[in-house]
N, C-alpha and C positions, 0 to 999 in steps of 0.2 A: 504493500500500500504506500509506504513512504517513497519507494522508488517511482511509482506511478505519479505521485504528486511532484516529485523532483524532475520528472522527464520533460514536461513542456518548457520550463526555463532553460534546460540544457539544450533542447532542440533549437530554441530561439538563439541561444548563445552560439551554437555551431553555425547556424545560418548567418549570424552577424559576422562571425570570424571569416566564413567563406566569402561573404560580400566584401569585407575589408581586404582580403587577399586579392579578389578580382579587381577591386578598385586600385590597389597598389600596382598590379600587373598592367592595368590600362595606363596608369601614369608613367610607368617605366617605358612602355611601348611608345607613347606619344613623346616622351622626353627624348628617346632614341631617335625618333623621326625628326624632331627639331634639331638635334645635334648633327644628324647626317646632312641636313640642308645648310 
């Protein structure tokens, strides 16, 4: 029961982390493009 209650915040946290990683990757790619030009 405690695990089920703790699960939604953990899932939200994982999604937030994934989103942050995607965001960082996008910034890296656009920065690389700017540097190449």
